[in-house]
C-alpha positions as semicolon CSV with decimal commas, in nm:
position;residue;x (nm);y (nm);z (nm)
1;X;15,450;-6,658;19,298
2;X;15,708;-6,666;19,567
3;X;15,897;-6,386;19,747
4;X;16,198;-6,494;19,549
5;X;16,022;-6,459;19,211
6;X;15,873;-6,134;19,308
7;X;16,218;-6,020;19,398
8;X;16,374;-6,120;19,057
9;X;16,103;-5,956;18,874
10;X;16,083;-5,640;19,078
11;X;16,444;-5,596;19,170
12;X;16,373;-5,554;19,528
13;X;16,509;-5,791;19,818
14;X;16,341;-6,121;19,891
15;X;16,275;-5,984;20,255
16;X;16,093;-5,683;20,135
17;X;15,868;-5,890;19,890
18;X;15,811;-6,148;20,155
19;X;15,684;-5,866;20,389
20;X;15,459;-5,714;20,142
21;X;15,323;-6,049;20,023
22;X;15,240;-6,113;20,388
23;X;15,068;-5,769;20,429
24;X;14,857;-5,855;20,112
25;X;14,764;-6,172;20,271
26;X;14,664;-6,001;20,583
27;X;14,426;-5,780;20,378
28;X;14,269;-6,079;20,217
29;X;14,405;-6,009;19,861
30;X;14,613;-6,311;19,841
31;X;14,662;-6,643;20,004
32;X;14,916;-6,926;20,027
33;X;14,900;-7,147;19,737
34;X;14,955;-7,527;19,759
35;X;15,307;-7,564;19,886
36;X;15,589;-7,627;19,659
37;X;15,897;-7,817;19,741
38;X;16,103;-7,761;20,064
39;X;16,064;-7,399;20,206
40;X;15,900;-7,260;19,900
41;X;15,605;-7,053;19,996
42;X;15,406;-6,971;19,681
43;X;15,108;-6,706;19,686
44;X;14,815;-6,656;19,455
45;X;14,537;-6,404;19,424
46;X;14,269;-6,462;19,657
47;X;13,976;-6,449;19,412
48;X;14,136;-6,713;19,196
49;X;14,110;-6,961;19,479
50;X;13,816;-7,208;19,513
51;X;13,663;-7,043;19,829
52;X;13,599;-6,671;19,812
53;X;13,616;-6,472;20,126
54;X;13,295;-6,311;20,248
55;X;13,499;-6,028;20,396
56;X;13,640;-5,939;20,053
57;X;13,339;-5,905;19,841
58;X;13,411;-5,631;19,563
59;X;13,033;-5,639;19,469
60;X;12,894;-5,559;19,803
61;X;12,715;-5,241;19,823
62;X;12,957;-4,967;19,958
63;X;13,260;-5,164;19,901
64;X;13,418;-4,872;19,762
65;X;13,543;-5,021;19,452
66;X;13,579;-5,269;19,164
67;X;13,895;-5,409;19,040
68;X;13,974;-5,689;18,785
69;X;14,222;-5,785;18,527
70;X;14,244;-6,035;18,247
71;X;14,497;-6,154;17,984
72;X;14,326;-6,169;17,637
73;X;14,474;-6,288;17,321
74;X;14,382;-6,027;17,065
75;X;14,484;-5,916;16,732
76;X;14,583;-5,546;16,699
77;X;14,247;-5,483;16,538
78;X;14,065;-5,664;16,811
79;X;14,256;-5,470;17,072
80;X;14,144;-5,139;16,906
81;X;13,785;-5,272;16,891
82;X;13,813;-5,335;17,263
83;X;13,929;-4,977;17,329
84;X;13,656;-4,822;17,107
85;X;13,393;-5,011;17,289
86;X;13,527;-4,928;17,629
87;X;13,538;-4,569;17,542
88;X;13,176;-4,567;17,415
89;X;13,066;-4,726;17,727
90;X;13,252;-4,466;17,931
91;X;13,108;-4,181;17,722
92;X;12,749;-4,324;17,789
93;X;12,808;-4,251;18,158
94;X;13,008;-3,912;18,108
95;X;12,693;-3,786;17,897
96;X;12,472;-3,816;18,189
97;X;12,364;-3,557;18,423
98;X;12,645;-3,507;18,665
99;X;12,603;-3,521;19,049
100;X;12,266;-3,687;19,059
101;X;12,139;-3,813;19,401
102;X;12,307;-4,108;19,515
103;X;12,605;-4,079;19,266
104;X;12,969;-4,010;19,356
105;X;13,279;-3,928;19,143
106;X;13,446;-4,259;19,024
107;X;13,791;-4,287;18,869
108;X;13,796;-4,546;18,577
109;X;14,119;-4,649;18,416
110;X;14,148;-4,881;18,105
111;X;14,477;-5,001;17,972
112;X;14,532;-5,241;17,686
113;X;14,874;-5,315;17,569
114;X;15,074;-5,626;17,477
115;X;15,179;-5,826;17,778
116;X;15,521;-5,889;17,853
117;X;15,661;-6,225;17,698
118;X;15,681;-6,399;18,018
119;X;15,319;-6,341;18,097
120;X;15,172;-6,390;17,758
121;X;15,145;-6,770;17,805
122;X;14,958;-6,734;18,144
């Protein structure tokens, strides 16, 4: 995605989008993708690249978090089954004794909704 594409999708100026894309790159979350034509500067998610950064390891102990996303192609029934499965998994952890040694409160979010038409093919 380029700053101009982000600008069109988000309704902000391309300069503002470019600034924030550079900030995300500085933090290691995104990186420049292979160049397009002319002055086009596309970006891609860092963890989609062939080389992963050792500095940005979500699985490292004490990293503070885990984040991921995926686009799935599901029927409404499959989407419901997924939601039920996630609820059961979360309930398993909720039913444990709270505040055990070595634990901390963790916020968990789950969303499953139809993707916008422009992303459905990705």
